[in-house]
N, C-alpha and C positions, 0 to 999 in steps of 0.2 A: 128687580129690574122690570119684570114683565108687567107689573102694575103701573109703572111710570111710562114705559116706552110703548106707545100704541102706534099701529100702522097709520100713516097719514093718508087722508082721502085723496084720490086722484082729482086733480083740478084741471079741466080743459080750458083752452082759451075762451074767454067770455064772449057770448054772442051779443053782448050789450056794450054800450059806450063805457069806457073805463073811467072811473072817478079819478081824475088827474090829481085832485087835492089829496086823495087817499095815498096815491103813489108817492107824492111829494112828502107826505108825513112819514111814510115808512122809510124813504131814503134819507130824510133829515135825521131820523132816529139812528139809522145805520151809520151815517157820517159823524155822529157823536161818539162812535166807537163803543156803543153799549150792547151791540148785537141785536139779533132779531129772533123772534119765536119761530118755531117750525111753521106755524100758520101764516105768519107774515112772509116768510120765505116762499111758501106755496103761492101766495098772492103774486109775488114778483115772478115766479116761474111761469105763471099762467098769463102774463101780459102779452099782448101782441108784439110782433118782432120789431116794430118801429120804436119801442122803448129801449132797445138794446144799447144804443149809444149812451143813453142816460144812465143805465145800469152800469155799463163799463166805466164811465167817467166817475161815478160814485165809488165804485170798487177801487179804482186807481187812487183816489184821494185817501181812502181809508188805509190802503197799503202804504202809501207814501208817508202818511201821518205816523203810523206805528212802527213800520219796518224800514222806511227809507228806501235807498237805492240798492241795497245789497241783495245778492242772489246766491244762496248756498248750493254748492255742488257736491255730489257724492257718486258712488258706484255700487251696484249690488255685487255680492260675492256668493255664488251658489256653491255649497259644499256637497250636496247630494240631490239626486232626483229620484231616489227610491221613495215610493209612496204607496200606502195601503188604501187611499181614498179612490173614489170613482167620479170625481167632478167632471161633468160632461164638457166643460169649456177648457180644460187644462190638459196639456200634453203629458204631464207627469202622472195622470190617472193610471191605476194599476193595470187596466185592460189594454193599454197601448203597447202592443208587442213590437211596434215599429221603432220605438225609442231605444237608443243605447243607454243603458242604466249605468250610473257611476256614483260611487261614494269616494270622495277624495281622501287620500292619506294626509296626515299632518304635514308631511314634506311637500305634498302637492298644494295644500292650502297655503303654506308659507311661500311657495313659488308664485301662486296667484296673487297673494298680498303684495309681494315684491314687485310684480308686474304693475299693479295699480300704483304703488308708491313711486315707481319710476316713470309713470305718466304724470304724476303730480298730485294724486289724490291723497287726502288726509282722513276722509270719512268713508266707511263702507257700511253696507246693509247686508248682514249675513242672512242667507235664505236657504231653506232646505225643504224637501218634501216630507210628508208625515209618515214615518215608519218607526214606531216605538221600539221595535226589536232591533232592526238593522241600524237605525240612527237614534240611539238613546240620548237622553239629555247629557250624559257624561261626555259623549262625543262632541256635542255642541259646545259645552263648557271648555273642553280642551281646545276646540277650534278657535274660540274667542281668545284664549291665551296665546295660541299660535299667531293669530293675526296681530295682536298687540306686541308680540315679541319680534315681529319681522322688521326688516330695515335696519336703520342705524340712527343715532341721535341727530335730529334735524330732518331726517327722511324716514318717517314712520307713519303708521295709521294711528290717529289720536282719538278716534271715536268709532266704536263698533255698535251700530244699531242692529236690532235683531227682529226678523220676521219669521217666526216658527209657529207651529200649531198650538192651539189652545191647550193649556195644561193645568196642573194642580197648583194650589197656593204655595206649597213647599218648593215646587220647582221654580216658581217665579222668584222666590227668595234666593235660590241659587243663582239665577240669572242676575239679579240685583247685585249679589256679592261678587259676581264675576266682572263687575264694572261696565255693564252695558250702558249705552246711551238711551235711546228710545226703544221701547218694545212696540212693534207694530203688529196688528192683526186686522184683517178686513172681514166684515160680515158678508161680503160679496153681494148679497141682496137681503133686504129686510122683509121681503114678501114671503111669508112662510110656505104657501103652496109651491111657489116657484123654487124656493130654497130646497124643499124636499124633492122636487123633480130633478134638480140639477145635482143633488148630492145623494144618490140612491143607496150607497154603501160606504162603509168605512167610518172611522171615528168622527170625521167632519159632518156626518149625517145628523148628528145631534144638534139641532138648531139652538136649543136653550143653553147647552154647555158652551157652545161657540159664542153666543151672544153675551154671556156673563163672564167671559174670560178677563175682560178689563177690570171687573170688580175684584176678581181674585188677584190680579196683578197689582192693583192699587193697595189691597189689603196686605200684600207681601212687601210693600215699601217701594215699588217702582213708581217714580214720580213723573216720568215723561213717557207718554204712551201715544200711539197713533192709530186712528180709525180710518176706514175707507170702505168704498163700495166699488164693485166692478160694473161700470156703466155699460148697459146693453143687455143685462140679464133680465131686467124688468123695467117698467116705466121709470125713466130717469127722474121724473119729478117726485114720485113717491119715495124712491130710494134716497134721493137727496134730502128731502124733508125728514125722512126717518133717521138718516145719519145725523142731522142737526138735533133732532129730538133725543137721540142716544147721547150726544155730547152734552146736552143740557141735563139729562137725567144723571149722568155720571158726576157732573159738577154739583148737582143738587144733593146727591147721596154722599159724595166723598170730598167735596170741596175742591176738586181738581178737574179742569177740563182737558181736552186732548191737546197735546203739544203740536201734533200735526194731523191733517187729514190728507188722504191720497185720492186721486181721481183717475185711476186707470180706465181706459176704454177697452172693450172687448176687441181682441185682434185674432187673426188666424193662428192656429196652433196645430201641431201634428196630430192627425188621427183623432179629431174631436168631433162631437155630435151635438153641439149646442144650437138651439133654434136662433134665428136672426130676427125674430119678431120685433125686438125692441132696440134696434140699432139707433145710436145717437149720432146725429149729424154735427158738423162743425159749429153751426150757430147755436144749437142746443147745448153742446159741450162748453162753449165759451160762456154761455149764460149760467151754467152750473157753477163754474169757477167764480164768476162775479158774485152770485148769490151766496156761495159759501164764504167768500171774503167779507160780505156785508153781515152775514148772520153770525159768523164766528171770527170776529176781527182780531182776537188775540192769538189765533191758531195759525201755524204755518200751513201752507198748501203745497203739496208735492206733486210734481209732474214727471212722468217717466219718458223713456225713449219710445214708448208706444206711439207718440205723436210726432208728426213731421216737423222739420226745422221751422217752417213758416208759422205753424200753429204755436210752437213753443215760444218763438220770439214774440208773437202777438200777445200771448197770455202773460208775459212779463208785465204788461201794462194793465192787466185785468185783475191780478191778485196772487199769482204764483210767487212763492218765496223760496222754494227749494226745487232742484231738479237733478235727476241722474244724468250722467254724461259718459259717452264712450262705453256703454254697458254691454255685458254679455249675460244672457240668461241661462247659460249652460254651465254645469259643473266643469271646471277646468277649461273654460272657454276663452280665457284671455291669452292671446298670443298663439292660439291654435284653432284650426277649423273643427267644428263640432256639429253633430246632428242630434244633440241631446238638449236642445233649447226648450224652455217652458212655453215661449210664444215668439212670434216674429215681431221684431221691433221695426221702426221706420227711420228714426234718426240715427244714422250710422257715422256721424261726424266724430272726429277725434276730440279728445279733451281740449287740445290746443285750439281747434276750430271753434268749439263751443265758447271757450273763454274769450277769444277774439270777437265773436259775434255779440256776446253780452256787453263787452266794453264799448263796441261801436254803437250800441243802442243806449249808452249812457249809464248802464248799471255797473255795479262793482261785483265781479265774481268773488265768492268767499269760500274759503276752506276752513273757516273758523271752528274751533272747539273750545274757545275760551270760557263760555258760560258753563258748559258741562264741567270743566276742570276747576272753575272757581265756585262751584256749588250753586250756580244760578239755575235752578231747576223747578219743575212742578209749579205749585201755587206761587212760590216766590218769584219765579221767572215771569209768570203771567201778571203779577202785580207790577213788575218793572215795565212790562210792555204797556199795561194800561195807563201808567203814569208818564209814558213817553220817554223813559230812560233807556230802554233797550235799543231804540233806533240809533242813538249816538254811539253806544258801545258797539253795536253791530257795524256801523259805518267804520269806526276805528279799527276793529278787528278784521273786517273784510279787507281794508287797505293793507294791513300788516301781513295777512296771509297771502294776498295777491302779490305783494312785493316779494315775498319768499318764493312764490311760484314763478314770477317773472325772472328772477335771478337764476333759478335752477333749470327751468323748463321751457320758457316762452321763446317763440320765434322772434326774429328782429322786428317784424311788423307788429306783433302783439306788444313787444316792449315799447315800441314807438307810440302805439295807441295809448298805453298806460301812462307813459311819461308825459304825454300831453294833458293828462287829466288829474294827476296827483293833487295839484293845488286846488282845482275846482272841487274835487271830492273832499279835501280837507275843509274847505269853506262851508260844506254842507253840515259840518259839526258846529254847534253854537260856539261863538267866540268865548274864550275863557280857559279854565284849567283843562277841560276835556280836550279842546282843540290843541292847546299847547302840548299836552301830554301825547296826543296822537301824532303830532308833527315830529316830536323828538323820537318817539318809538319808530315812526316811519323812516326817519333818517338812519336809525340803527339797523332796521330791517334791510334797507336798500344798500347799506354798507356791508351786509353779509351776516349780521347776527340772526340766528335762527330761533324759531318758536317764540316770537315776541307777541304778547297779547295783553289786553287790559281786562 
């Protein structure tokens, strides 16, 4: 990997007149949904601010073309904040004596899963600090089984994604065999001097081992994986272009690109000591999302509750295709007050409020897990996206899972908002067998039949 992934050069805003024809050529390539190189992405990130509307419009067209109007929702489920790392930006770091440490029992994990199920969630992202002794892989595997076993038929978690520390190939095989959805791991920053500064001790201090984790995961048979950077640790342009280079390198080496990329921004966390030299403002952040959508058109973009509601709503139009909702970043934090959070979130809306807001903006909230359970994963999934087939499947499955949510959990106002849009959403699916099938399955879902999907 190290011979392919090179740090991308910092590119400042040009002191000269921008070649508008060159910009149009790059955007035309991007809108053909063939992606951009890291160097082309760097050119877009270096443009003056008055190009932003053009970038945002191109990104929206790419998203609509490949993914349509659906927006996937999920919630994190933290099972432990025990950690042997010393990451300067994270409240879980081992030196933080102000944090209440917790490792949930399986009964507590089941309780937390049931809390999320009773909100209406169908997808969770399992998260834990890195402590190989206190939180071994066996505990994680047992926790995955516990989450899948929670609830009852029709009211259950149907996809457990996992964000745990870099590990060995044989451990990734065990995660695969446990039936995980996507395996996520963020490089945090690709700039090696900054990485070493921010990770002075602990297993995570090994930059190379962390960087090559996805190579081991893919070799173990994990088909869906997610990359990410923590924006604000280093220059956002270099980390963004390095993330794109990493995605392309994995595709070149293994034939599989990332299923998702995540774009968390640095936020306050308990008793941390991270420099704020590279803070990313809202305009820069929105541009990162747009450029990622243009450069990695087949990849989902995930947004967390680190962002304010207005920003999250805006980025629906710029390229985001998945977001967390009603999140807690503390082990055992759902339904209880806790001082053991990993960071401070900003969007504190309930799932019901988020669902209603998405509908009012014309998007379809989705709790879909159909592709995962139908075997549409990895390179096969990406081929369906590239040929424009996933958009229609996603639209249908989003409607079916939204119908299930509306019947079981929605407020009267959200039900009314959805009822006004079913027909227009169906018409977004091309006329023919797919639309007819979606219409019939939607009728069944609205009549109370659970877990209907295509």
